N, C-alpha and C positions, 0 to 999 in steps of 0.2 A: 876242120872242126876240132876243137879241143875239148878236154873233159870238163872244163869250167863252162863252156858254151852249152854242152849237153846238160849239165846240172841246172843251168838257168832255164833251158827249154823244158826239161822234165819237171822241174820245180814249178814253173809257170803253168804247165798243163795240169799238174796235180792240184795246185791251189785253185785253179778255175774250174776243174772238173771237166776239162775239154778232152777231145780225142786228138791224137797225133798220128799221122801216117808217115813213116820214114822209108823211102825207097832206096834200093840198091845199097844197103848197108855193107855189102861185101867190098865196096870201093874204099871204105874207111880203113886206115892202117890198123894193124892188130892191137897196138897198145890202146888206142882210143876205142876200138871195138870191145875190148875187154872191160874197159871202164863203163861203157854204155850197157853192156850185159849185166854188170854188177848193179848199176843204178836202176835198170828196169826190174831186176830181181828184187831190189829193195822196195820198189813201188808195189810189186805184186805181193810180197810178204806183208807189207803194211796194210794192204787192202784185205788180205785174208784175216789179219788180226784185228781188223776194223779200227785201226788207229786214225786219229784225227790230225796228227802232225808227223812229218817225215823230215829227215836231215839229209842234205846233199852237200858234201864238202864243207860242212860247218854252217850251211845256210838252212835255216829252219823254215819249213813251208807247211801250210795247212794242206790237208789231203781230203779231197772230195771223192766219194765213192763212184762217181760217174766218169772218172778219168779212164782213158783207154789208150794203149800204145800199140800200134800195128807196125811191124817191121817186115820189109821184103828184102830178099837177097836173090840175086840172079846167079844161076850156075855158071861156072867157068873159071 
């Protein structure tokens, strides 16, 4: 999974207001995990500020307040 794929996924979820559940994020390499954490943080901050639009890697997406992102990580 690359950072552009994540931006597309998160942007699509944000635009539609859908929920996404991502399992075993600990299997993703550290560079991509860092980008994912940053993008998830951007969604959370935009929701807190009640923004209607968010940018991911130069991609402008609408933001619906019903979006939710759930992440699981397994220990080891």
